PDB file of N, CA, C and O in Angstrom:
ATOM      1  N   MET A   1      64.110 187.583  21.558  1.00  0.00           N
ATOM      2  CA  MET A   1      65.168 187.667  20.043  1.00  0.00           C
ATOM      3  C   MET A   1      65.740 186.361  20.017  1.00  0.00           C
ATOM      4  O   MET A   1      66.601 185.888  20.759  1.00  0.00           O
ATOM      5  N   ASN A   2      64.936 185.675  18.735  1.00  0.00           N
ATOM      6  CA  ASN A   2      65.344 184.052  18.342  1.00  0.00           C
ATOM      7  C   ASN A   2      67.118 184.694  17.749  1.00  0.00           C
ATOM      8  O   ASN A   2      67.235 185.839  17.310  1.00  0.00           O
ATOM      9  N   ILE A   3      68.058 183.940  17.831  1.00  0.00           N
ATOM     10  CA  ILE A   3      69.172 183.600  17.320  1.00  0.00           C
ATOM     11  C   ILE A   3      69.411 181.977  16.412  1.00  0.00           C
ATOM     12  O   ILE A   3      69.397 181.100  17.276  1.00  0.00           O
ATOM     13  N   GLU A   4      69.535 181.592  15.553  1.00  0.00           N
ATOM     14  CA  GLU A   4      69.203 180.976  14.709  1.00  0.00           C
ATOM     15  C   GLU A   4      70.533 180.253  14.045  1.00  0.00           C
ATOM     16  O   GLU A   4      71.148 180.923  13.216  1.00  0.00           O
ATOM     17  N   LYS A   5      71.009 178.949  14.353  1.00  0.00           N
ATOM     18  CA  LYS A   5      72.648 178.789  14.711  1.00  0.00           C
ATOM     19  C   LYS A   5      72.923 178.269  13.097  1.00  0.00           C
ATOM     20  O   LYS A   5      72.049 177.497  12.704  1.00  0.00           O
ATOM     21  N   LYS A   6      73.927 178.554  12.179  1.00  0.00           N
ATOM     22  CA  LYS A   6      74.463 178.834  11.160  1.00  0.00           C
ATOM     23  C   LYS A   6      75.141 177.539  10.862  1.00  0.00           C
ATOM     24  O   LYS A   6      76.253 177.276  11.320  1.00  0.00           O
ATOM     25  N   THR A   7      74.476 176.742  10.103  1.00  0.00           N
ATOM     26  CA  THR A   7      76.184 175.381   9.726  1.00  0.00           C
ATOM     27  C   THR A   7      77.195 176.010   8.911  1.00  0.00           C
ATOM     28  O   THR A   7      76.938 177.083   8.366  1.00  0.00           O
ATOM     29  N   SER A   8      78.266 175.480   8.776  1.00  0.00           N
ATOM     30  CA  SER A   8      79.081 176.485   8.109  1.00  0.00           C
ATOM     31  C   SER A   8      78.611 176.053   6.774  1.00  0.00           C
ATOM     32  O   SER A   8      77.537 175.477   6.599  1.00  0.00           O
ATOM     33  N   PRO A   9      79.708 176.440   5.554  1.00  0.00           N
ATOM     34  CA  PRO A   9      78.750 176.044   4.144  1.00  0.00           C
ATOM     35  C   PRO A   9      79.730 174.817   3.604  1.00  0.00           C
ATOM     36  O   PRO A   9      79.610 174.144   2.580  1.00  0.00           O
ATOM     37  N   GLY A  10      81.162 174.732   5.078  1.00  0.00           N
ATOM     38  CA  GLY A  10      81.329 173.210   4.305  1.00  0.00           C
ATOM     39  C   GLY A  10      80.917 172.280   5.125  1.00  0.00           C
ATOM     40  O   GLY A  10      81.809 171.437   5.218  1.00  0.00           O
ATOM     41  N   LYS A  11      80.326 172.106   5.543  1.00  0.00           N
ATOM     42  CA  LYS A  11      79.625 171.670   6.459  1.00  0.00           C
ATOM     43  C   LYS A  11      78.527 170.474   5.943  1.00  0.00           C
ATOM     44  O   LYS A  11      78.103 169.593   6.691  1.00  0.00           O
ATOM     45  N   ASN A  12      78.236 170.594   4.820  1.00  0.00           N
ATOM     46  CA  ASN A  12      77.534 170.359   3.846  1.00  0.00           C
ATOM     47  C   ASN A  12      77.834 169.705   2.839  1.00  0.00           C
ATOM     48  O   ASN A  12      77.065 168.894   2.323  1.00  0.00           O
ATOM     49  N   GLN A  13      79.252 170.021   2.324  1.00  0.00           N
ATOM     50  CA  GLN A  13      79.390 169.847   1.409  1.00  0.00           C
ATOM     51  C   GLN A  13      80.011 168.553   1.916  1.00  0.00           C
ATOM     52  O   GLN A  13      79.749 167.597   1.187  1.00  0.00           O
ATOM     53  N   LYS A  14      80.737 168.285   2.937  1.00  0.00           N
ATOM     54  CA  LYS A  14      81.314 167.271   3.689  1.00  0.00           C
ATOM     55  C   LYS A  14      80.331 166.072   4.220  1.00  0.00           C
ATOM     56  O   LYS A  14      80.717 164.908   4.327  1.00  0.00           O
ATOM     57  N   SER A  15      79.557 166.332   4.405  1.00  0.00           N
ATOM     58  CA  SER A  15      78.659 165.347   4.293  1.00  0.00           C
ATOM     59  C   SER A  15      78.005 164.955   2.491  1.00  0.00           C
ATOM     60  O   SER A  15      78.658 164.208   1.761  1.00  0.00           O
ATOM     61  N   LYS A  16      77.563 165.168   2.335  1.00  0.00           N
ATOM     62  CA  LYS A  16      77.698 165.454   0.590  1.00  0.00           C
ATOM     63  C   LYS A  16      78.692 164.077  -0.144  1.00  0.00           C
ATOM     64  O   LYS A  16      78.503 163.208  -0.995  1.00  0.00           O
ATOM     65  N   GLN A  17      79.867 164.527   0.810  1.00  0.00           N
ATOM     66  CA  GLN A  17      80.726 163.780  -0.090  1.00  0.00           C
ATOM     67  C   GLN A  17      81.224 161.761   0.686  1.00  0.00           C
ATOM     68  O   GLN A  17      81.815 160.762   0.277  1.00  0.00           O
ATOM     69  N   ARG A  18      80.524 162.191   1.886  1.00  0.00           N
ATOM     70  CA  ARG A  18      80.363 161.413   2.783  1.00  0.00           C
ATOM     71  C   ARG A  18      79.470 160.125   2.131  1.00  0.00           C
ATOM     72  O   ARG A  18      79.551 158.897   2.134  1.00  0.00           O
ATOM     73  N   LYS A  19      78.612 161.111   1.599  1.00  0.00           N
ATOM     74  CA  LYS A  19      77.633 159.701   1.279  1.00  0.00           C
ATOM     75  C   LYS A  19      77.797 159.318  -0.309  1.00  0.00           C
ATOM     76  O   LYS A  19      77.265 158.361  -0.873  1.00  0.00           O
ATOM     77  N   VAL A  20      78.649 160.285  -0.877  1.00  0.00           N
ATOM     78  CA  VAL A  20      78.935 159.972  -2.540  1.00  0.00           C
ATOM     79  C   VAL A  20      79.843 158.429  -1.721  1.00  0.00           C
ATOM     80  O   VAL A  20      79.419 157.274  -1.740  1.00  0.00           O
ATOM     81  N   ARG A  21      81.174 158.931  -1.055  1.00  0.00           N
ATOM     82  CA  ARG A  21      82.114 158.007  -0.866  1.00  0.00           C
ATOM     83  C   ARG A  21      81.331 156.320  -0.753  1.00  0.00           C
ATOM     84  O   ARG A  21      81.395 155.222  -1.305  1.00  0.00           O
ATOM     85  N   SER A  22      80.510 157.105   0.487  1.00  0.00           N
ATOM     86  CA  SER A  22      79.909 155.294   1.033  1.00  0.00           C
ATOM     87  C   SER A  22      79.340 155.206  -0.394  1.00  0.00           C
ATOM     88  O   SER A  22      80.209 154.770  -1.150  1.00  0.00           O
ATOM     89  N   ASP A  23      78.246 155.454  -0.988  1.00  0.00           N
ATOM     90  CA  ASP A  23      77.713 154.720  -1.949  1.00  0.00           C
ATOM     91  C   ASP A  23      78.466 154.480  -2.972  1.00  0.00           C
ATOM     92  O   ASP A  23      77.818 153.856  -3.812  1.00  0.00           O
ATOM     93  N   MET A  24      79.560 154.687  -3.306  1.00  0.00           N
ATOM     94  CA  MET A  24      80.403 154.196  -4.471  1.00  0.00           C
ATOM     95  C   MET A  24      81.945 152.676  -3.127  1.00  0.00           C
ATOM     96  O   MET A  24      82.369 151.570  -3.462  1.00  0.00           O
ATOM     97  N   LEU A  25      82.099 153.131  -2.370  1.00  0.00           N
ATOM     98  CA  LEU A  25      81.883 151.712  -1.426  1.00  0.00           C
ATOM     99  C   LEU A  25      81.396 150.705  -1.556  1.00  0.00           C
ATOM    100  O   LEU A  25      81.755 149.590  -1.934  1.00  0.00           O
ATOM    101  N   LEU A  26      80.140 151.346  -1.066  1.00  0.00           N
ATOM    102  CA  LEU A  26      78.274 150.030  -1.877  1.00  0.00           C
ATOM    103  C   LEU A  26      78.398 149.108  -2.799  1.00  0.00           C
ATOM    104  O   LEU A  26      78.389 147.882  -2.696  1.00  0.00           O
ATOM    105  N   ASP A  27      78.613 150.364  -4.459  1.00  0.00           N
ATOM    106  CA  ASP A  27      78.879 149.620  -5.331  1.00  0.00           C
ATOM    107  C   ASP A  27      79.833 148.758  -5.771  1.00  0.00           C
ATOM    108  O   ASP A  27      79.622 147.760  -6.460  1.00  0.00           O
ATOM    109  N   ILE A  28      81.275 149.290  -5.223  1.00  0.00           N
ATOM    110  CA  ILE A  28      82.554 148.284  -5.099  1.00  0.00           C
ATOM    111  C   ILE A  28      82.455 146.328  -4.746  1.00  0.00           C
ATOM    112  O   ILE A  28      83.042 145.359  -5.229  1.00  0.00           O
ATOM    113  N   ARG A  29      81.099 146.546  -3.371  1.00  0.00           N
ATOM    114  CA  ARG A  29      81.064 145.463  -2.595  1.00  0.00           C
ATOM    115  C   ARG A  29      80.591 145.037  -3.931  1.00  0.00           C
ATOM    116  O   ARG A  29      81.420 144.539  -4.693  1.00  0.00           O
ATOM    117  N   HIS A  30      78.997 145.210  -4.421  1.00  0.00           N
ATOM    118  CA  HIS A  30      77.825 144.555  -4.675  1.00  0.00           C
ATOM    119  C   HIS A  30      79.361 144.259  -5.933  1.00  0.00           C
ATOM    120  O   HIS A  30      79.727 143.084  -5.940  1.00  0.00           O
ATOM    121  N   ILE A  31      80.019 145.042  -6.713  1.00  0.00           N
ATOM    122  CA  ILE A  31      80.487 144.122  -8.160  1.00  0.00           C
ATOM    123  C   ILE A  31      81.653 142.767  -7.563  1.00  0.00           C
ATOM    124  O   ILE A  31      81.741 141.574  -7.853  1.00  0.00           O
ATOM    125  N   VAL A  32      82.436 143.686  -6.599  1.00  0.00           N
ATOM    126  CA  VAL A  32      82.998 142.315  -5.992  1.00  0.00           C
ATOM    127  C   VAL A  32      82.651 141.540  -5.474  1.00  0.00           C
ATOM    128  O   VAL A  32      83.335 140.517  -5.515  1.00  0.00           O
ATOM    129  N   GLY A  33      81.452 141.531  -4.708  1.00  0.00           N
ATOM    130  CA  GLY A  33      80.711 140.049  -4.939  1.00  0.00           C
ATOM    131  C   GLY A  33      80.035 139.622  -5.717  1.00  0.00           C
ATOM    132  O   GLY A  33      79.368 138.677  -5.294  1.00  0.00           O
ATOM    133  N   ILE A  34      79.785 140.022  -7.279  1.00  0.00           N
ATOM    134  CA  ILE A  34      79.122 139.436  -8.282  1.00  0.00           C
ATOM    135  C   ILE A  34      80.152 138.650  -8.820  1.00  0.00           C
ATOM    136  O   ILE A  34      80.145 137.431  -8.990  1.00  0.00           O
ATOM    137  N   ILE A  35      81.180 139.590  -9.112  1.00  0.00           N
ATOM    138  CA  ILE A  35      82.845 138.681  -8.856  1.00  0.00           C
ATOM    139  C   ILE A  35      83.097 136.894  -8.276  1.00  0.00           C
ATOM    140  O   ILE A  35      83.345 135.740  -8.627  1.00  0.00           O
ATOM    141  N   LEU A  36      82.837 137.691  -7.283  1.00  0.00           N
ATOM    142  CA  LEU A  36      83.183 136.289  -6.176  1.00  0.00           C
ATOM    143  C   LEU A  36      82.419 135.108  -6.293  1.00  0.00           C
ATOM    144  O   LEU A  36      82.819 133.999  -5.940  1.00  0.00           O
ATOM    145  N   LEU A  37      80.737 135.481  -7.053  1.00  0.00           N
ATOM    146  CA  LEU A  37      79.834 134.899  -6.886  1.00  0.00           C
ATOM    147  C   LEU A  37      80.055 134.464  -8.830  1.00  0.00           C
ATOM    148  O   LEU A  37      79.077 133.718  -8.787  1.00  0.00           O
ATOM    149  N   PHE A  38      80.421 134.376 -10.021  1.00  0.00           N
ATOM    150  CA  PHE A  38      80.643 133.933 -10.630  1.00  0.00           C
ATOM    151  C   PHE A  38      82.472 132.888 -10.681  1.00  0.00           C
ATOM    152  O   PHE A  38      82.649 131.864 -11.341  1.00  0.00           O
ATOM    153  N   ALA A  39      83.560 133.594  -9.769  1.00  0.00           N
ATOM    154  CA  ALA A  39      84.088 132.507  -9.936  1.00  0.00           C
ATOM    155  C   ALA A  39      84.231 131.404  -9.254  1.00  0.00           C
ATOM    156  O   ALA A  39      85.142 130.603  -9.464  1.00  0.00           O
ATOM    157  N   ARG A  40      83.017 131.220  -8.058  1.00  0.00           N
ATOM    158  CA  ARG A  40      82.217 130.402  -7.352  1.00  0.00           C
ATOM    159  C   ARG A  40      82.145 129.317  -8.569  1.00  0.00           C
ATOM    160  O   ARG A  40      82.664 128.201  -8.585  1.00  0.00           O
ATOM    161  N   GLY A  41      81.263 130.023  -9.715  1.00  0.00           N
ATOM    162  CA  GLY A  41      80.485 129.430 -10.289  1.00  0.00           C
ATOM    163  C   GLY A  41      81.583 128.360 -11.337  1.00  0.00           C
ATOM    164  O   GLY A  41      81.418 127.140 -11.361  1.00  0.00           O
ATOM    165  N   LEU A  42      82.442 128.909 -11.975  1.00  0.00           N
ATOM    166  CA  LEU A  42      83.602 128.478 -12.747  1.00  0.00           C
ATOM    167  C   LEU A  42      84.463 127.789 -11.669  1.00  0.00           C
ATOM    168  O   LEU A  42      85.567 127.549 -12.158  1.00  0.00           O
ATOM    169  N   MET A  43      84.395 127.463 -10.650  1.00  0.00           N
ATOM    170  CA  MET A  43      84.997 126.540  -9.695  1.00  0.00           C
ATOM    171  C   MET A  43      84.454 125.128  -9.656  1.00  0.00           C
ATOM    172  O   MET A  43      85.088 124.083  -9.800  1.00  0.00           O
ATOM    173  N   LYS A  44      82.708 125.351  -9.356  1.00  0.00           N
ATOM    174  CA  LYS A  44      82.015 123.915  -9.250  1.00  0.00           C
ATOM    175  C   LYS A  44      81.992 123.662 -10.798  1.00  0.00           C
ATOM    176  O   LYS A  44      82.343 122.494 -10.965  1.00  0.00           O
ATOM    177  N   ILE A  45      81.744 124.224 -11.917  1.00  0.00           N
ATOM    178  CA  ILE A  45      82.727 123.315 -13.377  1.00  0.00           C
ATOM    179  C   ILE A  45      83.016 123.005 -13.458  1.00  0.00           C
ATOM    180  O   ILE A  45      82.629 122.017 -14.082  1.00  0.00           O
ATOM    181  N   LYS A  46      84.534 123.105 -12.979  1.00  0.00           N
ATOM    182  CA  LYS A  46      85.552 123.367 -12.837  1.00  0.00           C
ATOM    183  C   LYS A  46      85.680 121.318 -11.939  1.00  0.00           C
ATOM    184  O   LYS A  46      85.878 120.173 -12.345  1.00  0.00           O
ATOM    185  N   LYS A  47      85.444 121.927 -10.782  1.00  0.00           N
ATOM    186  CA  LYS A  47      85.208 120.575 -10.313  1.00  0.00           C
ATOM    187  C   LYS A  47      83.774 118.829 -10.771  1.00  0.00           C
ATOM    188  O   LYS A  47      83.633 117.629 -10.539  1.00  0.00           O
ATOM    189  N   LYS A  48      83.129 119.968 -11.495  1.00  0.00           N
ATOM    190  CA  LYS A  48      82.030 119.139 -12.177  1.00  0.00           C
ATOM    191  C   LYS A  48      83.008 118.422 -13.233  1.00  0.00           C
ATOM    192  O   LYS A  48      83.169 117.229 -12.975  1.00  0.00           O
ATOM    193  N   GLN A  49      83.714 118.901 -14.392  1.00  0.00           N
ATOM    194  CA  GLN A  49      84.026 118.454 -15.347  1.00  0.00           C
ATOM    195  C   GLN A  49      85.327 117.750 -15.283  1.00  0.00           C
ATOM    196  O   GLN A  49      85.755 117.068 -16.213  1.00  0.00           O
ATOM    197  N   ASN A  50      86.024 117.957 -14.016  1.00  0.00           N
ATOM    198  CA  ASN A  50      87.283 116.705 -13.214  1.00  0.00           C
ATOM    199  C   ASN A  50      86.713 115.331 -12.922  1.00  0.00           C
ATOM    200  O   ASN A  50      87.083 114.274 -13.432  1.00  0.00           O
ATOM    201  N   ARG A  51      85.618 115.534 -11.895  1.00  0.00           N
ATOM    202  CA  ARG A  51      84.826 114.242 -11.532  1.00  0.00           C
ATOM    203  C   ARG A  51      84.436 113.544 -13.101  1.00  0.00           C
ATOM    204  O   ARG A  51      84.558 112.381 -13.486  1.00  0.00           O
ATOM    205  N   MET A  52      84.020 114.534 -13.676  1.00  0.00           N
ATOM    206  CA  MET A  52      82.949 113.573 -15.390  1.00  0.00           C
ATOM    207  C   MET A  52      85.148 112.503 -16.166  1.00  0.00           C
ATOM    208  O   MET A  52      85.453 111.351 -16.473  1.00  0.00           O
ATOM    209  N   ALA A  53      85.463 113.052 -16.139  1.00  0.00           N
ATOM    210  CA  ALA A  53      86.913 112.939 -16.793  1.00  0.00           C
ATOM    211  C   ALA A  53      87.405 111.474 -15.798  1.00  0.00           C
ATOM    212  O   ALA A  53      87.765 110.353 -16.157  1.00  0.00           O
ATOM    213  N   GLN A  54      87.234 112.059 -14.490  1.00  0.00           N
ATOM    214  CA  GLN A  54      87.762 110.857 -14.131  1.00  0.00           C
ATOM    215  C   GLN A  54      86.986 109.359 -13.864  1.00  0.00           C
ATOM    216  O   GLN A  54      87.470 108.294 -13.482  1.00  0.00           O
ATOM    217  N   ARG A  55      85.819 109.658 -14.163  1.00  0.00           N
ATOM    218  CA  ARG A  55      84.453 108.296 -14.336  1.00  0.00           C
ATOM    219  C   ARG A  55      85.144 107.821 -15.458  1.00  0.00           C
ATOM    220  O   ARG A  55      85.462 106.631 -15.452  1.00  0.00           O
ATOM    221  N   ARG A  56      85.682 109.099 -17.217  1.00  0.00           N
ATOM    222  CA  ARG A  56      85.732 108.354 -17.975  1.00  0.00           C
ATOM    223  C   ARG A  56      86.712 107.468 -18.183  1.00  0.00           C
ATOM    224  O   ARG A  56      86.645 106.543 -18.992  1.00  0.00           O
ATOM    225  N   VAL A  57      88.005 107.815 -17.193  1.00  0.00           N
ATOM    226  CA  VAL A  57      89.061 107.263 -17.000  1.00  0.00           C
ATOM    227  C   VAL A  57      88.803 106.608 -15.919  1.00  0.00           C
ATOM    228  O   VAL A  57      89.863 106.491 -15.304  1.00  0.00           O
ATOM    229  N   ARG A  58      87.883 106.080 -15.320  1.00  0.00           N
ATOM    230  CA  ARG A  58      87.090 104.453 -14.495  1.00  0.00           C
ATOM    231  C   ARG A  58      87.135 103.490 -15.560  1.00  0.00           C
ATOM    232  O   ARG A  58      87.844 102.497 -15.725  1.00  0.00           O
ATOM    233  N   ILE A  59      85.820 104.230 -16.545  1.00  0.00           N
ATOM    234  CA  ILE A  59      85.479 103.476 -17.082  1.00  0.00           C
ATOM    235  C   ILE A  59      86.052 102.227 -18.062  1.00  0.00           C
ATOM    236  O   ILE A  59      85.867 101.044 -18.351  1.00  0.00           O
ATOM    237  N   LEU A  60      87.055 103.637 -18.406  1.00  0.00           N
ATOM    238  CA  LEU A  60      87.964 102.909 -19.939  1.00  0.00           C
ATOM    239  C   LEU A  60      88.991 102.184 -19.693  1.00  0.00           C
ATOM    240  O   LEU A  60      89.318 101.396 -20.581  1.00  0.00           O
ATOM    241  N   PHE A  61      90.057 102.241 -18.041  1.00  0.00           N
ATOM    242  CA  PHE A  61      90.722 101.322 -18.000  1.00  0.00           C
ATOM    243  C   PHE A  61      90.071 100.311 -16.471  1.00  0.00           C
ATOM    244  O   PHE A  61      90.624  99.532 -15.695  1.00  0.00           O
ATOM    245  N   GLY A  62      89.043 100.696 -16.566  1.00  0.00           N
ATOM    246  CA  GLY A  62      87.971 100.067 -15.177  1.00  0.00           C
ATOM    247  C   GLY A  62      89.082  99.694 -13.930  1.00  0.00           C
ATOM    248  O   GLY A  62      89.633 100.756 -13.640  1.00  0.00           O
ATOM    249  N   SER A  63      89.415  99.002 -13.402  1.00  0.00           N
ATOM    250  CA  SER A  63      89.950  98.678 -11.343  1.00  0.00           C
ATOM    251  C   SER A  63      91.176  98.823 -11.668  1.00  0.00           C
ATOM    252  O   SER A  63      91.923  98.654 -10.704  1.00  0.00           O
ATOM    253  N   ARG A  64      91.995  99.207 -13.186  1.00  0.00           N
ATOM    254  CA  ARG A  64      93.383  98.948 -13.032  1.00  0.00           C
ATOM    255  C   ARG A  64      93.959 100.303 -12.409  1.00  0.00           C
ATOM    256  O   ARG A  64      95.174 100.452 -12.539  1.00  0.00           O
ATOM    257  N   ILE A  65      93.387 101.113 -11.878  1.00  0.00           N
ATOM    258  CA  ILE A  65      94.051 101.782 -11.561  1.00  0.00           C
ATOM    259  C   ILE A  65      93.966 102.284  -9.938  1.00  0.00           C
ATOM    260  O   ILE A  65      94.769 103.110  -9.505  1.00  0.00           O
TER     261      ILE A  65
END
C-alpha cells in the first residue's frame, strides 16, 4: 500500500508569498543601488565644479589668496 505524503494547501501559498517578498526586496535593492549611483555621480560633478571655481579664483586673484 502506497501512502503519498500530502502537503498542506497553505504551505504552497506561503512559499509563493516568500518568493514574491524576496523578489520585491531584490527590486528595492536595485532601485536603491541606482539612486546611490546617481547621487555619487552628482557628487562627482559638484566636486569638479568646485575645483573649476577654485581655479578661476586663483587665476583672477593670483597668489594673493
